[in-house]
Structures are given as structure tokens and as C-alpha cells.
C-alpha positions as a Python dict, from the first residue, in 0.01 Angstrom:
ca = {
    (1, 'M'): (0, 0, 0),
    (2, 'V'): (-203, -201, 214),
    (3, 'I'): (-161, -267, 500),
    (4, 'R'): (-400, -456, 699),
    (5, 'A'): (-643, -611, 491),
    (6, 'S'): (-968, -571, 573),
    (7, 'K'): (-1336, -581, 437),
    (8, 'T'): (-1462, -243, 594),
    (9, 'D'): (-1140, -74, 732),
    (10, 'P'): (-854, -116, 559),
    (11, 'T'): (-482, -2, 631),
    (12, 'L'): (-324, 156, 396),
    (13, 'N'): (121, 241, 425),
    (14, 'R'): (123, 568, 507),
    (15, 'A'): (372, 662, 289),
    (16, 'F'): (61, 561, -49),
    (17, 'R'): (-199, 727, 188),
    (18, 'D'): (25, 1090, 162),
    (19, 'Y'): (89, 1040, -227),
    (20, 'T'): (-280, 978, -284),
    (21, 'E'): (-389, 1268, -92),
    (22, 'A'): (-78, 1509, -254),
    (23, 'R'): (-236, 1325, -643),
    (24, 'K'): (-616, 1389, -493),
    (25, 'I'): (-634, 1067, -584),
    (26, 'F'): (-907, 826, -449),
    (27, 'A'): (-788, 465, -378),
    (28, 'D'): (-1072, 199, -327),
    (29, 'T'): (-912, -135, -169),
    (30, 'A'): (-1086, -393, -279),
    (31, 'R'): (-1175, -707, -31),
    (32, 'A'): (-873, -1019, 5),
    (33, 'R'): (-898, -1338, -220),
    (34, 'T'): (-1202, -1214, -399),
    (35, 'P'): (-1131, -1075, -780),
    (36, 'K'): (-1435, -1035, -915),
    (37, 'D'): (-1447, -753, -744),
    (38, 'K'): (-1176, -594, -1024),
    (39, 'A'): (-1272, -835, -1281),
    (40, 'R'): (-1149, -595, -1571),
    (41, 'V'): (-868, -423, -1404),
    (42, 'E'): (-750, -862, -1318),
    (43, 'N'): (-779, -948, -1716),
    (44, 'Q'): (-534, -641, -1831),
    (45, 'V'): (-252, -781, -1710),
    (46, 'P'): (-290, -1117, -1888),
    (47, 'F'): (-369, -928, -2167),
    (48, 'V'): (-17, -658, -2198),
    (49, 'R'): (172, -1005, -2116),
    (50, 'E'): (96, -1196, -2423),
    (51, 'R'): (33, -937, -2605),
    (52, 'C'): (314, -619, -2542),
    (53, 'F'): (606, -817, -2387),
    (54, 'A'): (554, -1184, -2441),
    (55, 'G'): (789, -1312, -2698),
    (56, 'E'): (1008, -979, -2743),
    (57, 'V'): (1388, -918, -2635),
    (58, 'F'): (1484, -617, -2447),
    (59, 'T'): (1780, -497, -2500),
    (60, 'A'): (1902, -311, -2150),
    (61, 'D'): (1828, 26, -2261),
    (62, 'L'): (1496, 133, -2062),
    (63, 'G'): (1490, 446, -2329),
    (64, 'A'): (1436, 201, -2635),
    (65, 'I'): (1177, -28, -2341),
    (66, 'R'): (960, 305, -2267),
    (67, 'R'): (951, 415, -2630),
    (68, 'H'): (809, -1, -2723),
    (69, 'A'): (578, 47, -2441),
    (70, 'E'): (369, 422, -2517),
    (71, 'T'): (456, 270, -2907),
    (72, 'W'): (234, -24, -2870),
    (73, 'C'): (-14, 206, -2628),
    (74, 'R'): (-110, 430, -2901),
    (75, 'D'): (-76, 249, -3205),
    (76, 'V'): (-203, -172, -3110),
    (77, 'A'): (-418, -164, -2776),
    (78, 'G'): (-502, 173, -2830),
    (79, 'A'): (-601, 103, -3182),
    (80, 'R'): (-848, -207, -3140),
    (81, 'V'): (-1151, -264, -3073),
    (82, 'H'): (-1208, -311, -2763),
    (83, 'G'): (-1429, -700, -2699),
    (84, 'T'): (-1651, -539, -2490),
    (85, 'T'): (-1771, -192, -2507),
    (86, 'R'): (-1725, -207, -2873),
    (87, 'Q'): (-1553, 112, -2895),
    (88, 'V'): (-1179, 222, -2987),
    (89, 'P'): (-1016, 262, -2626),
    (90, 'R'): (-768, 560, -2764),
    (91, 'E'): (-1116, 780, -2921),
    (92, 'V'): (-1319, 712, -2599),
    (93, 'Y'): (-997, 883, -2383),
    (94, 'E'): (-956, 1167, -2527),
    (95, 'R'): (-1344, 1260, -2622),
    (96, 'D'): (-1457, 1144, -2269),
    (97, 'E'): (-1210, 1071, -2004),
    (98, 'L'): (-917, 1328, -2093),
    (99, 'P'): (-1137, 1658, -1982),
    (100, 'H'): (-1190, 1525, -1748),
    (101, 'M'): (-858, 1449, -1583),
    (102, 'Q'): (-629, 1631, -1414),
    (103, 'P'): (-295, 1800, -1570),
    (104, 'A'): (3, 1542, -1512),
    (105, 'P'): (226, 1620, -1206),
    (106, 'A'): (502, 1844, -1236),
    (107, 'T'): (775, 1733, -1009),
    (108, 'T'): (807, 1386, -875),
    (109, 'F'): (601, 1292, -519),
    (110, 'D'): (879, 1307, -303),
    (111, 'V'): (832, 922, -130),
    (112, 'P'): (827, 1040, 270),
    (113, 'H'): (978, 782, 528),
    (114, 'W'): (782, 693, 811),
    (115, 'C'): (862, 538, 1152),
    (116, 'D'): (784, 558, 1570),
    (117, 'P'): (1068, 660, 1768),
    (118, 'K'): (1007, 679, 2146),
    (119, 'V'): (1176, 1024, 2308),
    (120, 'H'): (1447, 976, 2473),
    (121, 'P'): (1550, 1132, 2824),
    (122, 'D'): (1741, 1436, 2630),
    (123, 'H'): (1439, 1514, 2463),
    (124, 'H'): (1557, 1349, 2102),
    (125, 'V'): (1398, 1129, 1874),
    (126, 'Q'): (1592, 907, 1626),
    (127, 'V'): (1465, 961, 1270),
    (128, 'L'): (1651, 765, 1002),
    (129, 'K'): (2009, 845, 1222),
    (130, 'A'): (1939, 1181, 1277),
    (131, 'L'): (1860, 1312, 1637),
    (132, 'Y'): (1611, 1504, 1668),
    (133, 'S'): (1411, 1736, 1965),
    (134, 'V'): (1149, 1806, 2172),
    (135, 'P'): (942, 1898, 2524),
    (136, 'T'): (1005, 1817, 2789),
    (137, 'R'): (614, 1697, 2791),
    (138, 'Y'): (630, 1449, 2539),
    (139, 'I'): (973, 1254, 2682),
    (140, 'G'): (902, 815, 2729),
    (141, 'K'): (578, 866, 2458),
    (142, 'T'): (503, 729, 2118),
    (143, 'L'): (519, 964, 1824),
    (144, 'D'): (483, 952, 1459),
    (145, 'A'): (751, 1043, 1283),
    (146, 'R'): (736, 1169, 929),
    (147, 'A'): (1078, 1250, 727),
    (148, 'D'): (1078, 1357, 356),
    (149, 'R'): (1403, 1534, 179),
    (150, 'S'): (1332, 1868, 327),
    (151, 'S'): (1164, 1852, 668),
    (152, 'V'): (1094, 1635, 939),
    (153, 'R'): (725, 1649, 1082),
    (154, 'L'): (648, 1482, 1462),
    (155, 'Y'): (253, 1377, 1538),
    (156, 'L'): (187, 1276, 1819),
    (157, 'G'): (-148, 1094, 1715),
    (158, 'T'): (-303, 1409, 1468),
    (159, 'E'): (-103, 1669, 1635),
    (160, 'L'): (179, 1829, 1483),
    (161, 'I'): (393, 1837, 1799),
    (162, 'K'): (694, 1978, 1651),
    (163, 'M'): (884, 2039, 1346),
    (164, 'H'): (1253, 2056, 1165),
    (165, 'P'): (1476, 2088, 896),
    (166, 'R'): (1615, 1729, 763),
    (167, 'K'): (1962, 1646, 904),
    (168, 'A'): (2216, 1411, 765),
    (169, 'A'): (2308, 1025, 914),
    (170, 'G'): (2506, 1202, 1226),
    (171, 'Q'): (2329, 1495, 1270),
    (172, 'R'): (2088, 1676, 1497),
    (173, 'S'): (1851, 1888, 1526),
    (174, 'T'): (1796, 2100, 1879),
    (175, 'D'): (1511, 2357, 1985),
    (176, 'P'): (1669, 2577, 2353),
    (177, 'K'): (1317, 2613, 2337),
    (178, 'D'): (1201, 2218, 2417),
    (179, 'F'): (1449, 2227, 2727),
    (180, 'P'): (1332, 2324, 3131),
    (181, 'P'): (1360, 2693, 3193),
    (182, 'G'): (1773, 2792, 3296),
    (183, 'K'): (1907, 2386, 3166),
    (184, 'A'): (1910, 2444, 2731),
    (185, 'P'): (2249, 2565, 2868),
    (186, 'W'): (2368, 2204, 2979),
    (187, 'A'): (2171, 1997, 2698),
    (188, 'L'): (2344, 2231, 2429),
    (189, 'R'): (2667, 2244, 2568),
    (190, 'D'): (2716, 2620, 2610),
    (191, 'V'): (3039, 2768, 2764),
    (192, 'D'): (3000, 3067, 2783),
    (193, 'A'): (2676, 3045, 2947),
    (194, 'V'): (2858, 2799, 3225),
    (195, 'V'): (3104, 3067, 3292),
    (196, 'R'): (2845, 3303, 3350),
    (197, 'S'): (2680, 3113, 3585),
    (198, 'A'): (2995, 2999, 3780),
    (199, 'R'): (3098, 3386, 3835),
    (200, 'E'): (2760, 3408, 3972),
    (201, 'Q'): (2869, 3199, 4306),
    (202, 'G'): (3187, 3472, 4302),
    (203, 'A'): (3471, 3612, 4109),
    (204, 'N'): (3699, 3309, 4221),
    (205, 'V'): (3502, 3065, 4125),
    (206, 'G'): (3446, 3264, 3802),
    (207, 'A'): (3824, 3297, 3712),
    (208, 'F'): (3892, 2880, 3776),
    (209, 'V'): (3609, 2802, 3576),
    (210, 'E'): (3731, 3064, 3290),
    (211, 'R'): (4077, 2887, 3299),
    (212, 'L'): (3970, 2515, 3319),
    (213, 'L'): (3779, 2579, 3003),
    (214, 'G'): (4007, 2845, 2861),
    (215, 'G'): (4219, 2536, 2691),
    (216, 'P'): (4152, 2443, 2289),
    (217, 'V'): (3836, 2165, 2351),
    (218, 'P'): (3602, 2324, 2641),
    (219, 'W'): (3407, 2031, 2605),
    (220, 'I'): (3563, 1696, 2797),
    (221, 'K'): (3603, 1956, 3102),
    (222, 'L'): (3242, 2053, 3108),
    (223, 'R'): (3245, 1804, 3359),
    (224, 'Q'): (3447, 1900, 3610),
    (225, 'A'): (3288, 2283, 3566),
    (226, 'Y'): (2934, 2112, 3618),
    (227, 'G'): (3124, 1891, 3910),
    (228, 'L'): (3234, 2286, 4116),
    (229, 'L'): (2912, 2450, 4050),
    (230, 'R'): (2780, 2156, 4241),
    (231, 'L'): (3023, 2199, 4536),
    (232, 'C'): (2873, 2546, 4534),
    (233, 'Q'): (2497, 2399, 4643),
    (234, 'L'): (2644, 2102, 4851),
    (235, 'Y'): (2950, 2307, 5032),
    (236, 'G'): (2796, 2683, 5000),
    (237, 'Q'): (2978, 2946, 4764),
    (238, 'D'): (3161, 3109, 5029),
    (239, 'R'): (3463, 2759, 5109),
    (240, 'V'): (3415, 2747, 4702),
    (241, 'N'): (3535, 3069, 4664),
    (242, 'A'): (3788, 3073, 4946),
    (243, 'L'): (3972, 2737, 4817),
    (244, 'C'): (3902, 2849, 4401),
    (245, 'A'): (4089, 3149, 4534),
    (246, 'R'): (4411, 2943, 4693),
    (247, 'A'): (4439, 2740, 4288),
    (248, 'L'): (4500, 2976, 4158),
    (249, 'A'): (4741, 3133, 4371),
    (250, 'F'): (4929, 2727, 4339),
    (251, 'E'): (4755, 2685, 3930),
    (252, 'V'): (4652, 2406, 4098),
    (253, 'I'): (4315, 2396, 3866),
    (254, 'D'): (4173, 2063, 3929),
    (255, 'V'): (3822, 1991, 4083),
    (256, 'R'): (3886, 1715, 4251),
    (257, 'R'): (4109, 1820, 4433),
    (258, 'I'): (3871, 2131, 4556),
    (259, 'E'): (3605, 1859, 4610),
    (260, 'G'): (3876, 1650, 4789),
    (261, 'M'): (3962, 1936, 5034),
    (262, 'L'): (3619, 2042, 5053),
    (263, 'K'): (3526, 1694, 5217),
    (264, 'D'): (3834, 1680, 5443),
    (265, 'A'): (3712, 2012, 5583),
    (266, 'R'): (3397, 1838, 5636),
    (267, 'R'): (3484, 1594, 5813),
    (268, 'T'): (3703, 1750, 6020),
    (269, 'E'): (3423, 1967, 6138),
    (270, 'D'): (3191, 1717, 6231),
    (271, 'A'): (3450, 1545, 6430),
    (272, 'A'): (3568, 1842, 6654),
    (273, 'V'): (3185, 1904, 6670),
    (274, 'A'): (3154, 1562, 6806),
    (275, 'T'): (3406, 1558, 7028),
    (276, 'G'): (3298, 1840, 7266),
    (277, 'R'): (3581, 2064, 7073),
    (278, 'V'): (3369, 2347, 6842),
    (279, 'I'): (3048, 2413, 7007),
    (280, 'A'): (2763, 2550, 6695),
    (281, 'L'): (2671, 2900, 6881),
    (282, 'P'): (2347, 3021, 6835),
    (283, 'A'): (2263, 3371, 6603),
    (284, 'R'): (2360, 3640, 6874),
    (285, 'F'): (1962, 3766, 6762),
    (286, 'A'): (1618, 3561, 6700),
    (287, 'R'): (1518, 3873, 6502),
    (288, 'D'): (1602, 4031, 6196),
    (289, 'P'): (1870, 4301, 6168),
    (290, 'S'): (1631, 4484, 5991),
    (291, 'S'): (1427, 4450, 6292),
    (292, 'F'): (1709, 4733, 6482),
    (293, 'A'): (1695, 4995, 6235),
    (294, 'T'): (1704, 5275, 6409),
    (295, 'R'): (1355, 5529, 6299),
    (296, 'A'): (1403, 5813, 5998),
    (297, 'T'): (1373, 6172, 6177),
    (298, 'V'): (1206, 6419, 5922),
    (299, 'G'): (1504, 6658, 5867),
    (300, 'D'): (1703, 6803, 6076),
    (301, 'A'): (1566, 6889, 6443),
    (302, 'A'): (1713, 7226, 6582),
    (303, 'P'): (1954, 7200, 6916),
    (304, 'G'): (1717, 7217, 7231),
    (305, 'S'): (1367, 7205, 7019),
    (306, 'A'): (1115, 6902, 7160),
    (307, 'Q'): (1228, 6703, 6834),
    (308, 'D'): (1596, 6705, 6987),
    (309, 'G'): (1417, 6620, 7303),
    (310, 'G'): (1682, 6793, 7502),
    (311, 'D'): (1665, 7082, 7826),
    (312, 'R'): (1851, 7432, 7791),
}
């Protein structure tokens, strides 16, 4: 119950602290190695040991042991005259203490599990061998995790930053909102989202990725699809679209082949520029093409009018 003993600032077990809060119990810890602080409490231990079960023979039936303890407390220990108060304990309890007691709990206390997991770069923490996501800003931080039968709560200091439903060992609970905008589909391995991103790069790239991920187990080829989208960023979507069209025509659904062709083409172009065989020309106009658009006229000018600018 007490993790670190101290005369002025003791540290309670966090699960026991939750229990005292749930049952509205005030826990007043005694000083270590100071038995006189609670002499009356400690004195009951040898009394119960020597009077209740010393010399008794019990079977393995837990119910019978409990019935014996209840009978002894009510008819023996509770009916005697107490040596200090000179009163019958059961009568004092029923008259003075019972009216002020809370009703007995109707449910069993759900003992929580506390741990201190660290947030990994994949936005998840591990609690009881299950994974739970947290927002990006907490990556690298150590949190306080509280797990009970139904939920897992994650704290940073005293602030509750995330709450998940409890998962079995080996499972995960991931909230897409915990990832930066646009990153959730990649983290969640959303096949449809990857196909949509490929279509944005061009019709042939989209068709290639659809063929690539169209098998019975598309997740094992997601890395290839990610690689193809990176090629669009490195070499331009026009070149990748052209090569995807050629690959689809020859039924060659292989991203490594496309990457190899792009690298060979880049090396050929670089060598040609270095030897002067290909000269990169500057743009024809320095201005944007919109600068050369003609000014729109208002209405149709009549032939021979001043707007037409002709002479009759």
C-alpha cells in the first residue's frame, strides 16, 4: 500500500489510492518502525491469531473458514467485555458506529493497472501488451497509464490526454485524429486512400496501383505503392505516368522495374548534358503566359466604327 515511507510525505500505491478514492476512505499512514503510533491496531493481530484460529483444524473449504470467522467475531470477540473500554464491542458498534458508516459496496472494486509507457515514433504506447495511440506532440514523452477492465487512460502529469477502450494483448486501438493531416491513411494502411492518392498523380499511375493492390492480400504490396508515389515526387508525374502506361501494356506490374528505367533515363540525360549532346534551353518568354493574353472588349464593335479601328 505504501511505496515510499516518509514521516511527512509518504507515497501510496496508485491502485490503492484509487481504491481509497472510490470507497471514500481516508488513509492515514503510520511512521515506519514506530509501532506505538497504532498500538491498539497492532494489538488485535496476536489476539485474533491466538483466539480465532490457533489450534483449529480447517478443511480446504473457504466457505467453512469464512463462516467460522464470522461466528467467532460475532459470538466470541464481539460479545466479550473489552479490557480497555469495559464495554461489549458488538453493542458499541451497533449503537455508536453503524449509524455513521457508509453502505457496503454493491460491486467489486476494479483494481487498475498503472504503468509508465513511453510514446514511440509510431504514435503508440504499450500497455499490458496492447497498443494505444496518442497525438503527435507527445512522441518521446513518458506518460502515466491507468488500465482497468473497460478502459485505458493516459495522463501527462495530472492532465488526461487520451482515453481508449481496453484491448486484449496483441491488439491495438488507433485514433486517426492522433496523426498529422494527411498521414493517417499511411499509418492505418488504408488501401483505398493509397489508390486515391495514386489517381491524383495521373490516370496511368492510378490504374497501375489498382492492379498492384488488387490481389487477395494487398497489404504486403503497400510499400511498393508508397515507393511509386515517391517516384512521382522525384522524377515528375508525367514520366512516371508514361512508364506506367508502358508497364500496363506489357503486363509488367513491378515498381522496381519502373524505378530502374527512371534511373537509367536520368543517367542518360545527365551524360548527354555533360557531353554537350543535349543543351537545356531557357524558356522562350521570361513572363508568365497570362501576361500575353489580349484584353477583352466590351460588346461587339460595328464594322467601320471607332472601336473597330477601320477606315471606310
